[in-house]
Short mmCIF file of the C-alpha atoms (twelve columns), coordinates in Angstrom:
data_MODEL
# 
_entry.id   MODEL 
# 
loop_
_atom_site.group_PDB 
_atom_site.id 
_atom_site.type_symbol 
_atom_site.label_atom_id 
_atom_site.label_alt_id 
_atom_site.label_comp_id 
_atom_site.label_asym_id 
_atom_site.label_seq_id 
_atom_site.Cartn_x 
_atom_site.Cartn_y 
_atom_site.Cartn_z 
_atom_site.pdbx_PDB_model_num 
ATOM 1   C CA . MET A 1   27.224 62.916 -78.366 1 
ATOM 2   C CA . THR A 2   26.139 59.311 -79.696 1 
ATOM 3   C CA . GLN A 3   25.390 56.390 -77.548 1 
ATOM 4   C CA . GLN A 4   28.635 54.745 -78.344 1 
ATOM 5   C CA . THR A 5   30.507 57.866 -77.323 1 
ATOM 6   C CA . LYS A 6   28.707 57.751 -74.007 1 
ATOM 7   C CA . VAL A 7   29.218 54.118 -73.326 1 
ATOM 8   C CA . THR A 8   32.864 54.632 -74.114 1 
ATOM 9   C CA . TRP A 9   33.594 57.406 -71.776 1 
ATOM 10  C CA . ILE A 10  31.465 55.558 -68.888 1 
ATOM 11  C CA . SER A 11  33.286 52.297 -69.420 1 
ATOM 12  C CA . GLY A 12  36.737 54.295 -69.392 1 
ATOM 13  C CA . VAL A 13  35.721 56.091 -66.198 1 
ATOM 14  C CA . PHE A 14  34.514 52.838 -64.473 1 
ATOM 15  C CA . PHE A 15  37.630 50.954 -65.455 1 
ATOM 16  C CA . ILE A 16  40.156 53.395 -64.525 1 
ATOM 17  C CA . ALA A 17  38.710 54.668 -61.306 1 
ATOM 18  C CA . PRO A 18  38.554 51.259 -59.198 1 
ATOM 19  C CA . LEU A 19  42.025 50.598 -60.548 1 
ATOM 20  C CA . VAL A 20  43.464 53.838 -59.167 1 
ATOM 21  C CA . VAL A 21  41.890 53.007 -55.936 1 
ATOM 22  C CA . PHE A 22  43.285 49.440 -55.924 1 
ATOM 23  C CA . ILE A 23  46.691 50.693 -56.625 1 
ATOM 24  C CA . LEU A 24  46.430 53.388 -53.811 1 
ATOM 25  C CA . CYS A 25  45.313 50.530 -51.437 1 
ATOM 26  C CA . ASP A 26  48.420 48.470 -52.450 1 
ATOM 27  C CA . LEU A 27  50.923 51.350 -51.944 1 
ATOM 28  C CA . CYS A 28  49.430 52.817 -48.760 1 
ATOM 29  C CA . GLY A 29  47.812 49.576 -47.340 1 
ATOM 30  C CA . SER A 30  49.458 49.268 -44.125 1 
ATOM 31  C CA . LYS A 31  49.613 53.049 -43.220 1 
ATOM 32  C CA . MET A 32  47.229 54.099 -40.401 1 
ATOM 33  C CA . ILE A 33  45.377 57.515 -40.242 1 
ATOM 34  C CA . THR A 34  42.821 58.755 -37.640 1 
ATOM 35  C CA . VAL A 35  39.348 59.486 -39.079 1 
ATOM 36  C CA . GLY A 36  37.260 61.203 -35.819 1 
ATOM 37  C CA . ASN A 37  37.969 58.777 -33.103 1 
ATOM 38  C CA . TYR A 38  38.887 55.734 -35.165 1 
ATOM 39  C CA . ARG A 39  42.348 54.619 -36.427 1 
ATOM 40  C CA . VAL A 40  41.982 52.892 -39.756 1 
ATOM 41  C CA . THR A 41  44.284 51.606 -42.653 1 
ATOM 42  C CA . ILE A 42  44.271 53.521 -45.979 1 
ATOM 43  C CA . GLY A 43  43.235 50.128 -47.478 1 
ATOM 44  C CA . VAL A 44  40.156 49.961 -45.722 1 
ATOM 45  C CA . LEU A 45  39.498 53.503 -46.455 1 
ATOM 46  C CA . CYS A 46  40.174 53.026 -50.184 1 
ATOM 47  C CA . PHE A 47  37.830 49.926 -50.058 1 
ATOM 48  C CA . PHE A 48  35.214 51.979 -48.476 1 
ATOM 49  C CA . ILE A 49  35.758 54.776 -51.261 1 
ATOM 50  C CA . ALA A 50  35.546 51.918 -53.975 1 
ATOM 51  C CA . PHE A 51  32.266 50.555 -52.162 1 
ATOM 52  C CA . LEU A 52  30.625 54.124 -52.426 1 
ATOM 53  C CA . GLY A 53  31.617 54.354 -56.279 1 
ATOM 54  C CA . LEU A 54  29.831 51.171 -56.809 1 
ATOM 55  C CA . LYS A 55  26.839 52.297 -55.178 1 
ATOM 56  C CA . LEU A 56  26.954 55.368 -57.414 1 
ATOM 57  C CA . THR A 57  27.281 53.364 -60.442 1 
ATOM 58  C CA . PHE A 58  23.898 51.507 -59.617 1 
ATOM 59  C CA . LEU A 59  22.233 54.697 -58.850 1 
ATOM 60  C CA . ILE A 60  23.301 56.041 -62.168 1 
ATOM 61  C CA . ALA A 61  22.160 52.894 -63.957 1 
ATOM 62  C CA . GLY A 62  18.892 53.164 -62.113 1 
ATOM 63  C CA . ILE A 63  18.311 56.737 -63.294 1 
ATOM 64  C CA . ALA A 64  19.187 55.983 -66.678 1 
ATOM 65  C CA . PHE A 65  16.851 53.055 -67.044 1 
ATOM 66  C CA . VAL A 66  13.987 55.467 -65.850 1 
ATOM 67  C CA . VAL A 67  15.119 58.049 -68.361 1 
ATOM 68  C CA . GLN A 68  15.251 55.639 -71.121 1 
ATOM 69  C CA . GLY A 69  12.048 54.244 -70.198 1 
ATOM 70  C CA . PHE A 70  10.246 57.618 -70.380 1 
ATOM 71  C CA . TRP A 71  11.955 58.090 -73.937 1 
ATOM 72  C CA . VAL A 72  10.108 55.119 -75.092 1 
ATOM 73  C CA . HIS A 73  6.892  55.617 -73.181 1 
ATOM 74  C CA . TRP A 74  5.538  57.009 -70.150 1 
ATOM 75  C CA . GLY A 75  4.238  53.801 -68.952 1 
ATOM 76  C CA . TRP A 76  7.766  52.279 -69.033 1 
ATOM 77  C CA . GLY A 77  9.249  55.184 -67.176 1 
ATOM 78  C CA . LEU A 78  6.794  54.805 -64.388 1 
ATOM 79  C CA . ALA A 79  7.299  50.953 -64.328 1 
ATOM 80  C CA . ASN A 80  11.131 51.669 -64.266 1 
ATOM 81  C CA . LEU A 81  10.584 54.000 -61.522 1 
ATOM 82  C CA . PHE A 82  7.992  51.971 -59.251 1 
ATOM 83  C CA . VAL A 83  8.179  48.347 -60.082 1 
ATOM 84  C CA . PRO A 84  11.374 46.717 -58.876 1 
ATOM 85  C CA . PHE A 85  12.159 44.374 -61.894 1 
ATOM 86  C CA . ALA A 86  10.529 46.077 -64.546 1 
ATOM 87  C CA . MET A 87  14.042 47.087 -65.700 1 
ATOM 88  C CA . PHE A 88  14.908 43.320 -66.734 1 
ATOM 89  C CA . VAL A 89  11.660 43.208 -68.724 1 
ATOM 90  C CA . PHE A 90  12.537 46.583 -70.271 1 
ATOM 91  C CA . CYS A 91  15.992 45.255 -71.361 1 
ATOM 92  C CA . PHE A 92  14.365 42.467 -72.987 1 
ATOM 93  C CA . VAL A 93  11.371 44.360 -74.759 1 
ATOM 94  C CA . HIS A 94  13.590 47.321 -75.760 1 
ATOM 95  C CA . PRO A 95  17.267 46.252 -75.986 1 
ATOM 96  C CA . ARG A 96  18.491 49.316 -78.203 1 
ATOM 97  C CA . ALA A 97  16.937 51.789 -75.609 1 
ATOM 98  C CA . ALA A 98  18.386 49.865 -72.607 1 
ATOM 99  C CA . LYS A 99  21.671 49.568 -74.081 1 
ATOM 100 C CA . VAL A 100 23.728 52.170 -71.902 1 
ATOM 101 C CA . PRO A 101 21.880 51.522 -68.697 1 
ATOM 102 C CA . LEU A 102 22.346 47.586 -69.099 1 
ATOM 103 C CA . ILE A 103 26.196 48.329 -69.744 1 
ATOM 104 C CA . ILE A 104 26.662 50.437 -66.715 1 
ATOM 105 C CA . THR A 105 24.746 47.825 -64.706 1 
ATOM 106 C CA . VAL A 106 26.967 45.005 -65.841 1 
ATOM 107 C CA . MET A 107 30.185 46.915 -65.384 1 
ATOM 108 C CA . GLY A 108 28.977 47.650 -61.743 1 
ATOM 109 C CA . ILE A 109 28.412 43.993 -61.288 1 
ATOM 110 C CA . VAL A 110 31.811 42.896 -62.463 1 
ATOM 111 C CA . TRP A 111 33.342 45.439 -60.220 1 
ATOM 112 C CA . SER A 112 31.262 44.413 -57.314 1 
ATOM 113 C CA . VAL A 113 32.686 40.828 -57.950 1 
ATOM 114 C CA . ALA A 114 36.042 41.963 -58.371 1 
ATOM 115 C CA . LEU A 115 35.977 44.008 -55.219 1 
ATOM 116 C CA . LEU A 116 34.664 40.890 -53.510 1 
ATOM 117 C CA . VAL A 117 37.334 38.794 -54.493 1 
ATOM 118 C CA . ILE A 118 39.961 41.231 -53.825 1 
ATOM 119 C CA . TRP A 119 38.465 41.714 -50.311 1 
ATOM 120 C CA . LEU A 120 38.411 37.979 -49.749 1 
ATOM 121 C CA . PHE A 121 42.028 37.547 -50.555 1 
ATOM 122 C CA . ALA A 122 43.216 40.674 -48.726 1 
ATOM 123 C CA . THR A 123 41.643 39.320 -45.559 1 
ATOM 124 C CA . LYS A 124 42.765 35.832 -45.931 1 
ATOM 125 C CA . THR A 125 46.389 36.614 -45.016 1 
# 
């Protein structure tokens, strides 16, 4: 599988999954369910699931940065693993190797902002 194919599949998954969550949130937003001793709306539950998906997106991007760093050189792999902002330097020094992890990270940031805007509009009413 080529890098372009991986990017296409990953972007498709990260584009469709939040849309499905937001549609479910809109369709079932006012229905209440019981989780343990708490009653929550399905909209809040869908928001929580979308938030966990975003956390998983950033985890996958971090792992991809470490793996690509080890493919370039063992020093880059260790730097991406232990130094917090080495991934940004890695993106500028080796842009071809960091293409897929960078796209995953940017898509996660875009969906985080979209989720925040939707949450702000939902709580405004």
